[in-house]
N, C-alpha and C positions, 0 to 999 in steps of 0.2 A: 504494500500499499504506499502510495506517495504522500508525504506530509505536505502541509500547506507551504512551508518555506521551501521545499523542494519545487512544487508546482510554480511558486512566485518566481524563483530564481529562472526557471525554464522559459516562462512567460516575459520576464524583464529582458530577455535576449532579443525580443522584438522591440525595436525603436519606436514603433507607433504605439505599442502596449506601454512601454515604460514613459514616454511622454504623457498619455492620457492618466496613467497611475499618479505621476508626478504633479499634474494639474490639479488632482483631487485631494491632494493631501492636506491642504489647509482646512476642507471640509471634514476629513477624518479626523484632524487634529481638534477642531472645534467639537465634534461629536464626543470624541474620547474625554476631553477637559471636562464637558458639561456632565457627562454621566459620572465621573468621577467627583466632582463637586457635588452632585445631587446626592449620590451615595452616601459621601462623607458626612453630610447634612441630614442622613436617614431620611430623606423624603421620597415619596412616591412620585410619579409623573405627575398625578393628579394633584397633589399636594403642591408641587413647585408651579404646576400652571395656574392653580389659584392664587399663589403668591405673586406671580408675575403679571397676572391679568390676561393670561392667553389661555386657549383650551388645551387639554391633555394632547389631542391630537397634533398639534403644534410641537409640543415637547417631543411627543414620539418621533414625528419627521425629522426634526433636527437630530435627534440622537442616532436616527437610523441613516442619515444623510440622504435622505429622499427629498429634501426642500433647500432651498436657498434662502435663508431668513434675511430679513432686512436687519441693517444695524439696529434701529430702533427696537425691534424684537429680541436681538442679542442683549442689547443693553437692559431691557426690562427683566430677562431671564438672570442676567449677571447680577443684577442690582438685588433681585429676590434671593439669590444665593450669597450675598454679601461679597460679589467678586467685581473686580474692575476688568474693562476691556484694554487689551495692550495690543499695539500693532507692532510686531518685531520683525525688523528686517535684518538681512545679512549685512554683516560689516565688511 
């Protein structure tokens, strides 16, 4: 059986796949950080949604990476988690 890392390594040999994968990295990072922050606060998606003034579906879609949320939505969710938004670039 092939592991995910082995499969990913093979896929990354394709320059088109690698470019698409790299382009999606910010969305994956946002989703990962949101999930970690929510879990550290011991909140359900519904509880976070209520605190942020959005629907549970919005939280679910952000966490799954199936939406491109606005800065306003990200800001409300971050505030509900007691977090700040930071734009970090490569030096």
